[in-house]
Each structure stands twice: as C-alpha cells, then as structure tokens.
N, CA, C and O atoms as a Maestro MAE file, in Angstrom:
{
 s_m_m2io_version
 :::
 2.0.0
}

f_m_ct {
 s_m_title
 :::
 protein
 m_atom[312] {
  # First column is atom index #
  i_m_mmod_type
  r_m_x_coord
  r_m_y_coord
  r_m_z_coord
  i_m_residue_number
  s_m_chain_name
  s_m_pdb_residue_name
  s_m_pdb_atom_name
  i_m_atomic_number
  :::
  1 25 5.583 14.510 -5.496 1 A "MET " " N  " 7
  2 3 4.160 14.494 -5.182 1 A "MET " " CA " 6
  3 2 3.996 14.182 -3.699 1 A "MET " " C  " 6
  4 15 4.664 13.300 -3.159 1 A "MET " " O  " 8
  5 25 3.120 14.899 -3.069 2 A "VAL " " N  " 7
  6 3 2.791 14.640 -1.669 2 A "VAL " " CA " 6
  7 2 1.425 13.959 -1.609 2 A "VAL " " C  " 6
  8 15 0.706 13.896 -2.606 2 A "VAL " " O  " 8
  9 25 1.080 13.453 -0.430 3 A "LEU " " N  " 7
  10 3 -0.161 12.698 -0.267 3 A "LEU " " CA " 6
  11 2 -1.384 13.507 -0.703 3 A "LEU " " C  " 6
  12 15 -2.282 12.968 -1.351 3 A "LEU " " O  " 8
  13 25 -1.425 14.769 -0.361 4 A "TYR " " N  " 7
  14 3 -2.567 15.615 -0.729 4 A "TYR " " CA " 6
  15 2 -2.753 15.644 -2.250 4 A "TYR " " C  " 6
  16 15 -3.879 15.543 -2.739 4 A "TYR " " O  " 8
  17 25 -1.664 15.781 -2.988 5 A "GLU " " N  " 7
  18 3 -1.743 15.809 -4.454 5 A "GLU " " CA " 6
  19 2 -2.210 14.459 -4.996 5 A "GLU " " C  " 6
  20 15 -3.003 14.398 -5.936 5 A "GLU " " O  " 8
  21 25 -1.713 13.385 -4.397 6 A "TYR " " N  " 7
  22 3 -2.122 12.036 -4.805 6 A "TYR " " CA " 6
  23 2 -3.619 11.841 -4.590 6 A "TYR " " C  " 6
  24 15 -4.306 11.288 -5.449 6 A "TYR " " O  " 8
  25 25 -4.121 12.291 -3.452 7 A "MET " " N  " 7
  26 3 -5.537 12.118 -3.129 7 A "MET " " CA " 6
  27 2 -6.437 12.938 -4.050 7 A "MET " " C  " 6
  28 15 -7.610 12.603 -4.213 7 A "MET " " O  " 8
  29 25 -5.930 13.970 -4.636 8 A "ARG " " N  " 7
  30 3 -6.723 14.791 -5.563 8 A "ARG " " CA " 6
  31 2 -6.823 14.160 -6.949 8 A "ARG " " C  " 6
  32 15 -7.651 14.580 -7.758 8 A "ARG " " O  " 8
  33 25 -5.992 13.159 -7.233 9 A "LEU " " N  " 7
  34 3 -6.064 12.462 -8.516 9 A "LEU " " CA " 6
  35 2 -7.321 11.599 -8.561 9 A "LEU " " C  " 6
  36 15 -7.846 11.206 -7.519 9 A "LEU " " O  " 8
  37 25 -7.798 11.306 -9.758 10 A "SER " " N  " 7
  38 3 -8.908 10.358 -9.900 10 A "SER " " CA " 6
  39 2 -8.406 8.964 -9.527 10 A "SER " " C  " 6
  40 15 -7.198 8.727 -9.493 10 A "SER " " O  " 8
  41 25 -9.320 8.054 -9.250 11 A "ASP " " N  " 7
  42 3 -8.927 6.695 -8.874 11 A "ASP " " CA " 6
  43 2 -8.053 6.035 -9.945 11 A "ASP " " C  " 6
  44 15 -7.022 5.459 -9.595 11 A "ASP " " O  " 8
  45 25 -8.414 6.091 -11.234 12 A "PRO " " N  " 7
  46 3 -7.527 5.505 -12.251 12 A "PRO " " CA " 6
  47 2 -6.146 6.171 -12.291 12 A "PRO " " C  " 6
  48 15 -5.141 5.500 -12.524 12 A "PRO " " O  " 8
  49 25 -6.097 7.479 -12.066 13 A "GLN " " N  " 7
  50 3 -4.806 8.169 -12.042 13 A "GLN " " CA " 6
  51 2 -3.978 7.742 -10.831 13 A "GLN " " C  " 6
  52 15 -2.756 7.630 -10.925 13 A "GLN " " O  " 8
  53 25 -4.638 7.502 -9.693 14 A "GLN " " N  " 7
  54 3 -3.928 7.027 -8.506 14 A "GLN " " CA " 6
  55 2 -3.309 5.657 -8.767 14 A "GLN " " C  " 6
  56 15 -2.148 5.427 -8.431 14 A "GLN " " O  " 8
  57 25 -4.084 4.740 -9.367 15 A "TRP " " N  " 7
  58 3 -3.553 3.409 -9.674 15 A "TRP " " CA " 6
  59 2 -2.397 3.508 -10.664 15 A "TRP " " C  " 6
  60 15 -1.399 2.802 -10.524 15 A "TRP " " O  " 8
  61 25 -2.524 4.363 -11.646 16 A "ASN " " N  " 7
  62 3 -1.468 4.552 -12.631 16 A "ASN " " CA " 6
  63 2 -0.194 5.066 -11.958 16 A "ASN " " C  " 6
  64 15 0.902 4.580 -12.241 16 A "ASN " " O  " 8
  65 25 -0.338 6.033 -11.084 17 A "GLU " " N  " 7
  66 3 0.814 6.585 -10.355 17 A "GLU " " CA " 6
  67 2 1.469 5.507 -9.496 17 A "GLU " " C  " 6
  68 15 2.696 5.411 -9.448 17 A "GLU " " O  " 8
  69 25 0.657 4.699 -8.821 18 A "LEU " " N  " 7
  70 3 1.183 3.629 -7.977 18 A "LEU " " CA " 6
  71 2 1.916 2.583 -8.815 18 A "LEU " " C  " 6
  72 15 3.010 2.155 -8.447 18 A "LEU " " O  " 8
  73 25 1.331 2.173 -9.926 19 A "CYS " " N  " 7
  74 3 1.954 1.160 -10.787 19 A "CYS " " CA " 6
  75 2 3.244 1.662 -11.423 19 A "CYS " " C  " 6
  76 15 4.200 0.901 -11.571 19 A "CYS " " O  " 8
  77 25 3.279 2.927 -11.796 20 A "ASN " " N  " 7
  78 3 4.449 3.474 -12.479 20 A "ASN " " CA " 6
  79 2 5.569 3.897 -11.544 20 A "ASN " " C  " 6
  80 15 6.738 3.846 -11.927 20 A "ASN " " O  " 8
  81 25 5.241 4.313 -10.328 21 A "ASN " " N  " 7
  82 3 6.255 4.894 -9.451 21 A "ASN " " CA " 6
  83 2 6.372 4.242 -8.080 21 A "ASN " " C  " 6
  84 15 7.295 4.557 -7.328 21 A "ASN " " O  " 8
  85 25 5.453 3.338 -7.739 22 A "GLY " " N  " 7
  86 3 5.500 2.698 -6.430 22 A "GLY " " CA " 6
  87 2 6.574 1.626 -6.361 22 A "GLY " " C  " 6
  88 15 6.885 0.966 -7.352 22 A "GLY " " O  " 8
  89 25 7.134 1.469 -5.167 23 A "GLN " " N  " 7
  90 3 8.126 0.423 -4.922 23 A "GLN " " CA " 6
  91 2 7.598 -0.478 -3.819 23 A "GLN " " C  " 6
  92 15 7.249 -0.014 -2.733 23 A "GLN " " O  " 8
  93 25 7.544 -1.777 -4.111 24 A "ILE " " N  " 7
  94 3 7.026 -2.726 -3.133 24 A "ILE " " CA " 6
  95 2 7.948 -2.759 -1.920 24 A "ILE " " C  " 6
  96 15 9.170 -2.822 -2.051 24 A "ILE " " O  " 8
  97 25 7.344 -2.715 -0.745 25 A "ILE " " N  " 7
  98 3 8.109 -2.771 0.496 25 A "ILE " " CA " 6
  99 2 7.994 -4.158 1.110 25 A "ILE " " C  " 6
  100 15 9.005 -4.784 1.430 25 A "ILE " " O  " 8
  101 25 6.755 -4.646 1.278 26 A "THR " " N  " 7
  102 3 6.545 -5.957 1.884 26 A "THR " " CA " 6
  103 2 5.108 -6.405 1.649 26 A "THR " " C  " 6
  104 15 4.289 -5.664 1.105 26 A "THR " " O  " 8
  105 25 4.825 -7.632 2.070 27 A "HIS " " N  " 7
  106 3 3.481 -8.202 1.990 27 A "HIS " " CA " 6
  107 2 3.087 -8.688 3.377 27 A "HIS " " C  " 6
  108 15 3.945 -8.946 4.221 27 A "HIS " " O  " 8
  109 25 1.792 -8.810 3.604 28 A "PHE " " N  " 7
  110 3 1.265 -9.301 4.868 28 A "PHE " " CA " 6
  111 2 -0.022 -10.056 4.571 28 A "PHE " " C  " 6
  112 15 -0.844 -9.596 3.779 28 A "PHE " " O  " 8
  113 25 -0.202 -11.220 5.204 29 A "ALA " " N  " 7
  114 3 -1.437 -11.989 5.023 29 A "ALA " " CA " 6
  115 2 -2.109 -12.184 6.374 29 A "ALA " " C  " 6
  116 15 -1.461 -12.528 7.363 29 A "ALA " " O  " 8
  117 25 -3.410 -11.960 6.400 30 A "SER " " N  " 7
  118 3 -4.207 -12.253 7.583 30 A "SER " " CA " 6
  119 2 -5.127 -13.416 7.225 30 A "SER " " C  " 6
  120 15 -4.957 -14.041 6.178 30 A "SER " " O  " 8
  121 25 -6.070 -13.702 8.059 31 A "ILE " " N  " 7
  122 3 -6.968 -14.825 7.812 31 A "ILE " " CA " 6
  123 2 -7.833 -14.597 6.578 31 A "ILE " " C  " 6
  124 15 -8.067 -15.527 5.807 31 A "ILE " " O  " 8
  125 25 -8.306 -13.377 6.386 32 A "ASP " " N  " 7
  126 3 -9.258 -13.126 5.305 32 A "ASP " " CA " 6
  127 2 -8.780 -12.173 4.213 32 A "ASP " " C  " 6
  128 15 -9.500 -11.964 3.237 32 A "ASP " " O  " 8
  129 25 -7.597 -11.591 4.345 33 A "CYS " " N  " 7
  130 3 -7.092 -10.637 3.340 33 A "CYS " " CA " 6
  131 2 -5.579 -10.725 3.226 33 A "CYS " " C  " 6
  132 15 -4.890 -11.196 4.131 33 A "CYS " " O  " 8
  133 25 -5.087 -10.262 2.095 34 A "LYS " " N  " 7
  134 3 -3.651 -10.069 1.910 34 A "LYS " " CA " 6
  135 2 -3.430 -8.589 1.656 34 A "LYS " " C  " 6
  136 15 -4.301 -7.898 1.127 34 A "LYS " " O  " 8
  137 25 -2.264 -8.117 2.038 35 A "TYR " " N  " 7
  138 3 -1.930 -6.711 1.860 35 A "TYR " " CA " 6
  139 2 -0.549 -6.601 1.231 35 A "TYR " " C  " 6
  140 15 0.350 -7.384 1.535 35 A "TYR " " O  " 8
  141 25 -0.395 -5.632 0.361 36 A "SER " " N  " 7
  142 3 0.908 -5.281 -0.191 36 A "SER " " CA " 6
  143 2 1.167 -3.831 0.169 36 A "SER " " C  " 6
  144 15 0.304 -2.970 0.002 36 A "SER " " O  " 8
  145 25 2.362 -3.575 0.663 37 A "LEU " " N  " 7
  146 3 2.735 -2.238 1.094 37 A "LEU " " CA " 6
  147 2 3.712 -1.651 0.086 37 A "LEU " " C  " 6
  148 15 4.737 -2.257 -0.226 37 A "LEU " " O  " 8
  149 25 3.388 -0.470 -0.419 38 A "TYR " " N  " 7
  150 3 4.205 0.208 -1.426 38 A "TYR " " CA " 6
  151 2 4.686 1.553 -0.899 38 A "TYR " " C  " 6
  152 15 3.943 2.268 -0.225 38 A "TYR " " O  " 8
  153 25 5.920 1.889 -1.207 39 A "GLY " " N  " 7
  154 3 6.418 3.236 -0.993 39 A "GLY " " CA " 6
  155 2 6.152 4.032 -2.256 39 A "GLY " " C  " 6
  156 15 6.476 3.585 -3.356 39 A "GLY " " O  " 8
  157 25 5.567 5.199 -2.105 40 A "LEU " " N  " 7
  158 3 5.263 6.048 -3.256 40 A "LEU " " CA " 6
  159 2 5.596 7.483 -2.872 40 A "LEU " " C  " 6
  160 15 4.933 8.084 -2.027 40 A "LEU " " O  " 8
  161 25 6.623 8.014 -3.501 41 A "HIS " " N  " 7
  162 3 7.097 9.369 -3.202 41 A "HIS " " CA " 6
  163 2 7.437 9.455 -1.715 41 A "HIS " " C  " 6
  164 15 8.376 8.789 -1.277 41 A "HIS " " O  " 8
  165 25 6.720 10.239 -0.931 42 A "LYS " " N  " 7
  166 3 7.041 10.392 0.494 42 A "LYS " " CA " 6
  167 2 5.924 9.864 1.387 42 A "LYS " " C  " 6
  168 15 5.739 10.337 2.509 42 A "LYS " " O  " 8
  169 25 5.181 8.882 0.883 43 A "PHE " " N  " 7
  170 3 4.115 8.287 1.675 43 A "PHE " " CA " 6
  171 2 3.998 6.808 1.318 43 A "PHE " " C  " 6
  172 15 4.733 6.305 0.469 43 A "PHE " " O  " 8
  173 25 3.079 6.126 1.967 44 A "ILE " " N  " 7
  174 3 2.888 4.681 1.836 44 A "ILE " " CA " 6
  175 2 1.492 4.422 1.279 44 A "ILE " " C  " 6
  176 15 0.546 5.145 1.597 44 A "ILE " " O  " 8
  177 25 1.366 3.385 0.444 45 A "VAL " " N  " 7
  178 3 0.053 2.955 -0.036 45 A "VAL " " CA " 6
  179 2 -0.085 1.466 0.274 45 A "VAL " " C  " 6
  180 15 0.752 0.654 -0.121 45 A "VAL " " O  " 8
  181 25 -1.144 1.128 0.980 46 A "GLU " " N  " 7
  182 3 -1.454 -0.258 1.299 46 A "GLU " " CA " 6
  183 2 -2.531 -0.734 0.331 46 A "GLU " " C  " 6
  184 15 -3.590 -0.116 0.219 46 A "GLU " " O  " 8
  185 25 -2.258 -1.831 -0.366 47 A "VAL " " N  " 7
  186 3 -3.222 -2.413 -1.300 47 A "VAL " " CA " 6
  187 2 -3.777 -3.682 -0.662 47 A "VAL " " C  " 6
  188 15 -3.019 -4.570 -0.271 47 A "VAL " " O  " 8
  189 25 -5.093 -3.763 -0.560 48 A "GLU " " N  " 7
  190 3 -5.764 -4.920 0.030 48 A "GLU " " CA " 6
  191 2 -6.231 -5.844 -1.084 48 A "GLU " " C  " 6
  192 15 -6.829 -5.403 -2.065 48 A "GLU " " O  " 8
  193 25 -5.945 -7.155 -0.918 49 A "LEU " " N  " 7
  194 3 -6.283 -8.155 -1.927 49 A "LEU " " CA " 6
  195 2 -7.087 -9.286 -1.304 49 A "LEU " " C  " 6
  196 15 -6.923 -9.595 -0.124 49 A "LEU " " O  " 8
  197 25 -7.954 -9.901 -2.097 50 A "CYS " " N  " 7
  198 3 -8.682 -11.095 -1.666 50 A "CYS " " CA " 6
  199 2 -7.679 -12.232 -1.513 50 A "CYS " " C  " 6
  200 15 -6.846 -12.455 -2.391 50 A "CYS " " O  " 8
  201 25 -7.759 -12.940 -0.412 51 A "ILE " " N  " 7
  202 3 -6.768 -13.981 -0.129 51 A "ILE " " CA " 6
  203 2 -6.895 -15.182 -1.064 51 A "ILE " " C  " 6
  204 15 -5.909 -15.884 -1.289 51 A "ILE " " O  " 8
  205 25 -8.083 -15.435 -1.612 52 A "THR " " N  " 7
  206 3 -8.260 -16.601 -2.478 52 A "THR " " CA " 6
  207 2 -8.111 -16.291 -3.963 52 A "THR " " C  " 6
  208 15 -7.668 -17.146 -4.730 52 A "THR " " O  " 8
  209 25 -8.474 -15.082 -4.376 53 A "THR " " N  " 7
  210 3 -8.449 -14.763 -5.810 53 A "THR " " CA " 6
  211 2 -7.377 -13.747 -6.207 53 A "THR " " C  " 6
  212 15 -7.128 -13.543 -7.395 53 A "THR " " O  " 8
  213 25 -6.746 -13.114 -5.226 54 A "ASP " " N  " 7
  214 3 -5.781 -12.029 -5.467 54 A "ASP " " CA " 6
  215 2 -6.415 -10.816 -6.140 54 A "ASP " " C  " 6
  216 15 -5.700 -9.955 -6.653 54 A "ASP " " O  " 8
  217 25 -7.732 -10.734 -6.145 55 A "LYS " " N  " 7
  218 3 -8.420 -9.565 -6.707 55 A "LYS " " CA " 6
  219 2 -8.242 -8.379 -5.763 55 A "LYS " " C  " 6
  220 15 -8.341 -8.520 -4.545 55 A "LYS " " O  " 8
  221 25 -7.979 -7.219 -6.340 56 A "ILE " " N  " 7
  222 3 -7.788 -6.013 -5.540 56 A "ILE " " CA " 6
  223 2 -9.116 -5.595 -4.920 56 A "ILE " " C  " 6
  224 15 -10.125 -5.464 -5.614 56 A "ILE " " O  " 8
  225 25 -9.104 -5.389 -3.618 57 A "ILE " " N  " 7
  226 3 -10.279 -4.937 -2.885 57 A "ILE " " CA " 6
  227 2 -10.246 -3.420 -2.733 57 A "ILE " " C  " 6
  228 15 -11.275 -2.754 -2.839 57 A "ILE " " O  " 8
  229 25 -9.074 -2.892 -2.487 58 A "GLY " " N  " 7
  230 3 -8.964 -1.448 -2.313 58 A "GLY " " CA " 6
  231 2 -7.547 -1.026 -2.000 58 A "GLY " " C  " 6
  232 15 -6.630 -1.846 -1.969 58 A "GLY " " O  " 8
  233 25 -7.378 0.267 -1.766 59 A "LYS " " N  " 7
  234 3 -6.069 0.808 -1.410 59 A "LYS " " CA " 6
  235 2 -6.256 1.893 -0.369 59 A "LYS " " C  " 6
  236 15 -7.304 2.535 -0.298 59 A "LYS " " O  " 8
  237 25 -5.224 2.088 0.440 60 A "LYS " " N  " 7
  238 3 -5.281 3.104 1.480 60 A "LYS " " CA " 6
  239 2 -3.923 3.788 1.566 60 A "LYS " " C  " 6
  240 15 -2.952 3.176 2.011 60 A "LYS " " O  " 8
  241 25 -3.839 5.039 1.150 61 A "PRO " " N  " 7
  242 3 -2.585 5.779 1.307 61 A "PRO " " CA " 6
  243 2 -2.506 6.392 2.707 61 A "PRO " " C  " 6
  244 15 -3.521 6.782 3.282 61 A "PRO " " O  " 8
  245 25 -1.292 6.471 3.243 62 A "PHE " " N  " 7
  246 3 -1.117 7.083 4.556 62 A "PHE " " CA " 6
  247 2 0.321 7.527 4.754 62 A "PHE " " C  " 6
  248 15 1.217 7.127 4.010 62 A "PHE " " O  " 8
  249 25 0.529 8.350 5.754 63 A "VAL " " N  " 7
  250 3 1.873 8.783 6.125 63 A "VAL " " CA " 6
  251 2 2.178 8.427 7.575 63 A "VAL " " C  " 6
  252 15 3.337 8.470 7.986 63 A "VAL " " O  " 8
  253 25 1.161 8.079 8.352 64 A "GLU " " N  " 7
  254 3 1.355 7.773 9.765 64 A "GLU " " CA " 6
  255 2 2.014 6.409 9.929 64 A "GLU " " C  " 6
  256 15 1.609 5.440 9.288 64 A "GLU " " O  " 8
  257 25 3.011 6.335 10.772 65 A "THR " " N  " 7
  258 3 3.721 5.071 10.963 65 A "THR " " CA " 6
  259 2 2.910 4.063 11.766 65 A "THR " " C  " 6
  260 15 3.154 2.863 11.637 65 A "THR " " O  " 8
  261 25 1.955 4.494 12.591 66 A "HIS " " N  " 7
  262 3 1.174 3.527 13.377 66 A "HIS " " CA " 6
  263 2 0.353 2.609 12.481 66 A "HIS " " C  " 6
  264 15 0.008 1.502 12.894 66 A "HIS " " O  " 8
  265 25 0.036 3.037 11.275 67 A "ALA " " N  " 7
  266 3 -0.712 2.193 10.340 67 A "ALA " " CA " 6
  267 2 0.144 1.048 9.813 67 A "ALA " " C  " 6
  268 15 -0.379 0.119 9.198 67 A "ALA " " O  " 8
  269 25 1.450 1.103 10.045 68 A "MET " " N  " 7
  270 3 2.359 0.060 9.567 68 A "MET " " CA " 6
  271 2 2.631 -1.010 10.617 68 A "MET " " C  " 6
  272 15 3.414 -1.923 10.355 68 A "MET " " O  " 8
  273 25 2.020 -0.932 11.788 69 A "GLU " " N  " 7
  274 3 2.334 -1.844 12.884 69 A "GLU " " CA " 6
  275 2 2.180 -3.314 12.508 69 A "GLU " " C  " 6
  276 15 2.987 -4.136 12.944 69 A "GLU " " O  " 8
  277 25 1.183 -3.670 11.723 70 A "LYS " " N  " 7
  278 3 0.976 -5.079 11.371 70 A "LYS " " CA " 6
  279 2 2.104 -5.634 10.505 70 A "LYS " " C  " 6
  280 15 2.238 -6.850 10.375 70 A "LYS " " O  " 8
  281 25 2.912 -4.761 9.915 71 A "TYR " " N  " 7
  282 3 4.017 -5.189 9.062 71 A "TYR " " CA " 6
  283 2 5.334 -5.343 9.819 71 A "TYR " " C  " 6
  284 15 6.306 -5.834 9.245 71 A "TYR " " O  " 8
  285 25 5.395 -4.946 11.071 72 A "LEU " " N  " 7
  286 3 6.666 -4.918 11.788 72 A "LEU " " CA " 6
  287 2 7.349 -6.272 11.847 72 A "LEU " " C  " 6
  288 15 8.579 -6.329 11.827 72 A "LEU " " O  " 8
  289 25 6.609 -7.353 11.918 73 A "GLY " " N  " 7
  290 3 7.205 -8.681 11.945 73 A "GLY " " CA " 6
  291 2 7.835 -9.085 10.628 73 A "GLY " " C  " 6
  292 15 8.575 -10.067 10.583 73 A "GLY " " O  " 8
  293 25 7.565 -8.359 9.556 74 A "ASN " " N  " 7
  294 3 8.092 -8.691 8.234 74 A "ASN " " CA " 6
  295 2 9.409 -8.008 7.916 74 A "ASN " " C  " 6
  296 15 10.027 -8.311 6.895 74 A "ASN " " O  " 8
  297 25 9.855 -7.090 8.768 75 A "PHE " " N  " 7
  298 3 11.091 -6.359 8.501 75 A "PHE " " CA " 6
  299 2 12.252 -6.989 9.253 75 A "PHE " " C  " 6
  300 15 12.151 -7.254 10.451 75 A "PHE " " O  " 8
  301 25 13.340 -7.227 8.561 76 A "ASN " " N  " 7
  302 3 14.565 -7.714 9.177 76 A "ASN " " CA " 6
  303 2 15.562 -6.570 9.157 76 A "ASN " " C  " 6
  304 15 16.042 -6.181 8.092 76 A "ASN " " O  " 8
  305 25 15.878 -6.030 10.325 77 A "ILE " " N  " 7
  306 3 16.776 -4.882 10.374 77 A "ILE " " CA " 6
  307 2 18.191 -5.260 10.789 77 A "ILE " " C  " 6
  308 15 18.999 -4.377 11.078 77 A "ILE " " O  " 8
  309 25 18.504 -6.537 10.825 78 A "ASN " " N  " 7
  310 3 19.874 -6.977 11.147 78 A "ASN " " CA " 6
  311 2 20.755 -6.934 9.937 78 A "ASN " " C  " 6
  312 15 21.937 -7.269 10.021 78 A "ASN " " O  " 8
  :::
 }
 m_bond[311] {
  # First column is bond index #
  i_m_from
  i_m_to
  i_m_order
  :::
  1 1 2 1
  2 2 3 1
  3 3 4 2
  4 3 5 1
  5 5 6 1
  6 6 7 1
  7 7 8 2
  8 7 9 1
  9 9 10 1
  10 10 11 1
  11 11 12 2
  12 11 13 1
  13 13 14 1
  14 14 15 1
  15 15 16 2
  16 15 17 1
  17 17 18 1
  18 18 19 1
  19 19 20 2
  20 19 21 1
  21 21 22 1
  22 22 23 1
  23 23 24 2
  24 23 25 1
  25 25 26 1
  26 26 27 1
  27 27 28 2
  28 27 29 1
  29 29 30 1
  30 30 31 1
  31 31 32 2
  32 31 33 1
  33 33 34 1
  34 34 35 1
  35 35 36 2
  36 35 37 1
  37 37 38 1
  38 38 39 1
  39 39 40 2
  40 39 41 1
  41 41 42 1
  42 42 43 1
  43 43 44 2
  44 43 45 1
  45 45 46 1
  46 46 47 1
  47 47 48 2
  48 47 49 1
  49 49 50 1
  50 50 51 1
  51 51 52 2
  52 51 53 1
  53 53 54 1
  54 54 55 1
  55 55 56 2
  56 55 57 1
  57 57 58 1
  58 58 59 1
  59 59 60 2
  60 59 61 1
  61 61 62 1
  62 62 63 1
  63 63 64 2
  64 63 65 1
  65 65 66 1
  66 66 67 1
  67 67 68 2
  68 67 69 1
  69 69 70 1
  70 70 71 1
  71 71 72 2
  72 71 73 1
  73 73 74 1
  74 74 75 1
  75 75 76 2
  76 75 77 1
  77 77 78 1
  78 78 79 1
  79 79 80 2
  80 79 81 1
  81 81 82 1
  82 82 83 1
  83 83 84 2
  84 83 85 1
  85 85 86 1
  86 86 87 1
  87 87 88 2
  88 87 89 1
  89 89 90 1
  90 90 91 1
  91 91 92 2
  92 91 93 1
  93 93 94 1
  94 94 95 1
  95 95 96 2
  96 95 97 1
  97 97 98 1
  98 98 99 1
  99 99 100 2
  100 99 101 1
  101 101 102 1
  102 102 103 1
  103 103 104 2
  104 103 105 1
  105 105 106 1
  106 106 107 1
  107 107 108 2
  108 107 109 1
  109 109 110 1
  110 110 111 1
  111 111 112 2
  112 111 113 1
  113 113 114 1
  114 114 115 1
  115 115 116 2
  116 115 117 1
  117 117 118 1
  118 118 119 1
  119 119 120 2
  120 119 121 1
  121 121 122 1
  122 122 123 1
  123 123 124 2
  124 123 125 1
  125 125 126 1
  126 126 127 1
  127 127 128 2
  128 127 129 1
  129 129 130 1
  130 130 131 1
  131 131 132 2
  132 131 133 1
  133 133 134 1
  134 134 135 1
  135 135 136 2
  136 135 137 1
  137 137 138 1
  138 138 139 1
  139 139 140 2
  140 139 141 1
  141 141 142 1
  142 142 143 1
  143 143 144 2
  144 143 145 1
  145 145 146 1
  146 146 147 1
  147 147 148 2
  148 147 149 1
  149 149 150 1
  150 150 151 1
  151 151 152 2
  152 151 153 1
  153 153 154 1
  154 154 155 1
  155 155 156 2
  156 155 157 1
  157 157 158 1
  158 158 159 1
  159 159 160 2
  160 159 161 1
  161 161 162 1
  162 162 163 1
  163 163 164 2
  164 163 165 1
  165 165 166 1
  166 166 167 1
  167 167 168 2
  168 167 169 1
  169 169 170 1
  170 170 171 1
  171 171 172 2
  172 171 173 1
  173 173 174 1
  174 174 175 1
  175 175 176 2
  176 175 177 1
  177 177 178 1
  178 178 179 1
  179 179 180 2
  180 179 181 1
  181 181 182 1
  182 182 183 1
  183 183 184 2
  184 183 185 1
  185 185 186 1
  186 186 187 1
  187 187 188 2
  188 187 189 1
  189 189 190 1
  190 190 191 1
  191 191 192 2
  192 191 193 1
  193 193 194 1
  194 194 195 1
  195 195 196 2
  196 195 197 1
  197 197 198 1
  198 198 199 1
  199 199 200 2
  200 199 201 1
  201 201 202 1
  202 202 203 1
  203 203 204 2
  204 203 205 1
  205 205 206 1
  206 206 207 1
  207 207 208 2
  208 207 209 1
  209 209 210 1
  210 210 211 1
  211 211 212 2
  212 211 213 1
  213 213 214 1
  214 214 215 1
  215 215 216 2
  216 215 217 1
  217 217 218 1
  218 218 219 1
  219 219 220 2
  220 219 221 1
  221 221 222 1
  222 222 223 1
  223 223 224 2
  224 223 225 1
  225 225 226 1
  226 226 227 1
  227 227 228 2
  228 227 229 1
  229 229 230 1
  230 230 231 1
  231 231 232 2
  232 231 233 1
  233 233 234 1
  234 234 235 1
  235 235 236 2
  236 235 237 1
  237 237 238 1
  238 238 239 1
  239 239 240 2
  240 239 241 1
  241 241 242 1
  242 242 243 1
  243 243 244 2
  244 243 245 1
  245 245 246 1
  246 246 247 1
  247 247 248 2
  248 247 249 1
  249 249 250 1
  250 250 251 1
  251 251 252 2
  252 251 253 1
  253 253 254 1
  254 254 255 1
  255 255 256 2
  256 255 257 1
  257 257 258 1
  258 258 259 1
  259 259 260 2
  260 259 261 1
  261 261 262 1
  262 262 263 1
  263 263 264 2
  264 263 265 1
  265 265 266 1
  266 266 267 1
  267 267 268 2
  268 267 269 1
  269 269 270 1
  270 270 271 1
  271 271 272 2
  272 271 273 1
  273 273 274 1
  274 274 275 1
  275 275 276 2
  276 275 277 1
  277 277 278 1
  278 278 279 1
  279 279 280 2
  280 279 281 1
  281 281 282 1
  282 282 283 1
  283 283 284 2
  284 283 285 1
  285 285 286 1
  286 286 287 1
  287 287 288 2
  288 287 289 1
  289 289 290 1
  290 290 291 1
  291 291 292 2
  292 291 293 1
  293 293 294 1
  294 294 295 1
  295 295 296 2
  296 295 297 1
  297 297 298 1
  298 298 299 1
  299 299 300 2
  300 299 301 1
  301 301 302 1
  302 302 303 1
  303 303 304 2
  304 303 305 1
  305 305 306 1
  306 306 307 1
  307 307 308 2
  308 307 309 1
  309 309 310 1
  310 310 311 1
  311 311 312 2
  :::
 }
}
C-alpha cells in the first residue's frame, strides 16, 4: 500500500490498517502534546496524543523526511 491508497481509506479503515500493520518507531513529547511515530508500508504516520490523558487527538501520514526533524534527537545511530 502506498500513501495515496491509505489516504483513500475511510478514517476507521486507516486506524485499522495502522493498528494491524504499523510498527512503532519512536515517541516524542513536547510541552502540550505527545507524538508516536509509526512506520506503515513505505510511509510514516504520526499520531498526536493529549499529554495528560493519552487520548488520541489525530494522525498525520507523510513521506517527507523534513516532517521527522523533531524526532532526530530520539534516534541513536551508533
């Protein structure tokens, strides 16, 4: 599945695809939100969560690497 096909799915189908086939890459916390980064097929999905309740706020799929800049401090490549 490519990003275009994923985006054509309904929202419940997108969540189902992410839960069944996504692989967690890393997490990131800011002052007001937490984020979980998932690898899904050949693209990335960022899930935004409330920092106090862990309730899902939304998700953002992407393929551009510049959207991953905030996660760079979380990767250990040694």
